[in-house]
C-alpha positions as CSV (number, residue, x, y, z in Angstrom):
1,M,23.1,27.9,-121.6
2,K,19.5,27.8,-122.4
3,Y,17.8,24.7,-123.8
4,K,14.9,24.3,-125.8
5,K,12.0,22.1,-124.8
6,S,11.9,20.3,-128.0
7,Q,15.6,19.2,-127.3
8,I,14.8,17.7,-123.9
9,K,11.7,16.1,-125.4
10,E,13.7,14.5,-128.2
11,F,16.5,13.5,-125.6
12,L,13.7,11.8,-123.6
13,S,11.8,10.1,-126.5
14,E,15.4,8.7,-127.8
15,S,16.1,7.5,-124.3
16,N,13.0,5.7,-124.1
17,K,13.4,4.0,-127.7
18,I,16.8,2.7,-127.0
19,E,15.0,0.6,-124.3
20,G,12.2,-0.2,-126.8
21,V,9.7,1.9,-125.0
22,Y,7.5,4.0,-127.3
23,D,4.2,4.7,-125.6
24,R,3.2,8.4,-125.1
25,D,2.5,7.5,-121.4
26,S,6.1,6.5,-120.8
27,L,7.3,9.7,-122.5
28,Q,5.0,11.9,-120.4
29,Q,6.4,10.2,-117.2
30,A,9.9,10.8,-118.3
31,Q,9.0,14.4,-118.8
32,Y,7.6,14.6,-115.4
33,A,10.6,13.1,-114.0
34,W,12.8,15.2,-115.9
35,D,10.7,18.6,-114.7
36,Y,11.4,17.3,-111.0
37,L,15.1,16.5,-111.6
38,I,16.1,19.6,-113.3
39,E,14.8,21.6,-110.5
40,Q,17.3,19.9,-108.1
41,D,20.8,21.6,-107.5
42,T,22.5,18.5,-106.2
43,L,21.7,14.9,-106.4
44,T,20.8,12.9,-103.3
45,I,19.7,9.4,-102.7
46,D,16.3,10.8,-102.4
47,V,16.4,12.7,-105.6
48,V,17.6,9.9,-107.4
49,L,14.9,7.5,-106.2
50,K,12.2,10.0,-106.5
51,T,13.1,10.6,-110.1
52,H,12.8,6.7,-110.5
53,K,9.5,6.7,-108.8
54,I,8.1,9.4,-111.2
55,L,9.8,7.7,-114.3
56,M,8.4,4.3,-113.7
57,L,5.1,5.5,-112.1
58,N,2.8,3.5,-114.4
59,Q,5.2,0.6,-115.2
60,P,4.2,-2.8,-114.2
61,L,6.4,-3.0,-111.2
62,Q,5.7,-3.9,-107.5
63,P,5.3,-0.8,-105.4
64,N,8.5,-1.5,-103.5
65,E,10.3,-1.4,-106.9
66,K,9.2,2.1,-107.9
67,G,11.7,4.4,-106.4
68,Y,13.6,1.9,-104.2
69,F,17.0,0.3,-104.7
70,R,16.6,-3.4,-105.7
71,T,16.8,-5.8,-103.2
72,C,17.5,-8.9,-105.6
73,P,20.0,-10.0,-108.3
74,V,19.6,-8.6,-111.7
75,Y,21.4,-9.6,-114.9
76,I,22.7,-7.2,-117.7
77,G,23.4,-9.1,-120.9
78,G,23.5,-12.5,-119.1
79,R,25.8,-11.3,-116.4
80,E,24.8,-10.7,-112.9
81,A,25.0,-7.3,-111.8
82,M,26.4,-5.7,-108.6
83,D,25.3,-7.3,-105.5
84,W,22.2,-5.6,-104.3
85,R,23.7,-5.0,-100.8
86,D,26.5,-2.9,-102.2
87,I,24.1,-0.6,-104.1
88,Y,23.6,2.1,-101.2
89,K,27.4,2.4,-100.7
90,E,28.2,2.8,-104.2
91,I,25.6,5.2,-105.3
92,S,26.4,7.2,-102.2
93,Q,29.8,7.4,-103.6
94,W,28.8,8.1,-107.1
95,I,26.5,11.0,-106.1
96,L,29.5,12.5,-104.2
97,N,31.5,12.3,-107.5
98,V,28.7,13.5,-109.9
99,N,28.0,16.5,-107.3
100,D,31.9,17.2,-107.1
101,I,32.1,17.5,-110.9
102,V,28.9,19.7,-111.2
103,A,30.2,22.2,-108.4
104,N,33.6,22.4,-109.5
105,G,33.8,21.4,-113.3
106,Q,33.3,24.6,-114.7
107,K,37.0,25.3,-114.9
108,E,37.7,22.3,-116.8
109,S,37.5,21.8,-120.5
110,E,34.4,20.6,-122.5
111,I,36.2,17.4,-123.8
112,F,37.2,16.5,-120.2
113,L,34.0,17.1,-118.7
114,E,32.2,15.0,-121.3
115,R,34.7,12.2,-120.7
116,I,33.9,12.3,-117.0
117,I,30.2,12.5,-117.4
118,K,30.3,9.4,-119.9
119,E,32.4,7.5,-117.3
120,Q,30.0,8.4,-114.4
121,H,27.3,7.4,-116.6
122,V,28.9,4.0,-117.2
123,T,29.5,3.6,-113.5
124,F,25.8,4.2,-112.7
125,E,24.9,1.6,-115.2
126,T,27.2,-0.8,-113.7
127,C,25.7,-0.6,-110.4
128,H,22.3,-1.2,-111.9
129,P,20.5,0.0,-108.7
130,V,17.0,-0.5,-109.5
131,V,14.9,-3.6,-110.8
132,D,13.8,-1.8,-113.8
133,G,14.3,1.5,-115.6
134,N,18.2,1.8,-115.0
135,G,18.8,2.9,-118.5
136,R,16.2,5.5,-118.5
137,L,17.0,7.0,-115.3
138,G,20.9,6.8,-115.7
139,R,20.2,8.9,-119.0
140,L,18.3,11.5,-117.1
141,L,21.1,12.0,-114.7
142,F,23.6,11.9,-117.5
143,L,21.3,14.9,-119.1
144,W,21.2,16.5,-115.6
145,S,24.9,16.6,-115.4
146,Y,25.2,18.2,-118.9
147,I,22.8,20.9,-118.3
148,K,24.1,21.6,-114.7
149,L,27.8,22.4,-116.5
150,G,26.3,24.3,-119.0
151,L,27.3,21.8,-121.8
152,S,25.4,21.3,-125.2
153,I,22.9,18.6,-125.0
154,K,24.3,15.1,-126.0
155,I,21.3,13.2,-127.5
156,I,21.8,9.4,-127.6
157,Y,19.8,8.1,-130.5
158,E,18.2,5.1,-130.8
159,K,19.7,4.3,-134.2
160,D,23.2,4.7,-132.4
161,R,22.1,2.2,-129.9
162,Q,25.0,-0.1,-130.5
163,Q,27.6,2.6,-130.4
164,Y,26.3,3.8,-127.1
165,Y,26.5,0.0,-125.6
166,E,30.3,0.3,-126.7
167,W,30.7,2.7,-123.8
168,F,30.2,0.0,-121.5
169,R,32.5,-2.3,-123.1
170,S,35.7,-0.3,-123.1
């Protein structure tokens, strides 16, 4: 399936807006991160971290927070996220799972694939592997899975943010 640049730009713009990020530079960095990510046939730790580094290049983070897993606690909605010492192992397993879905999922129904991709997205976000940019990075990886499987792009709109957040409560 071929995708229009306008669809990708809309996805990236809405992904940023979900996080309250509206500036043009952040959208441009999201596009650069996407351009790098979509050229990858499989995910690796290095691919995920390089995508994050590109995405967050001009954000006010420390140099060791751009393109690196976090080494400190973070909180999501007032709850502490996964212990940072478990991130590498958890994300390594997550990557194996996503690569398996992308490599072998073509035989599966679209409904099944959409459910699995959504579950993998929730798993990634639950790990919360980086200090900042988890949502935007996670949605880029979500989009990567959709496109690699030949599915129609599922844009998560800012106006539907509360519905999107429900994914993490179920």
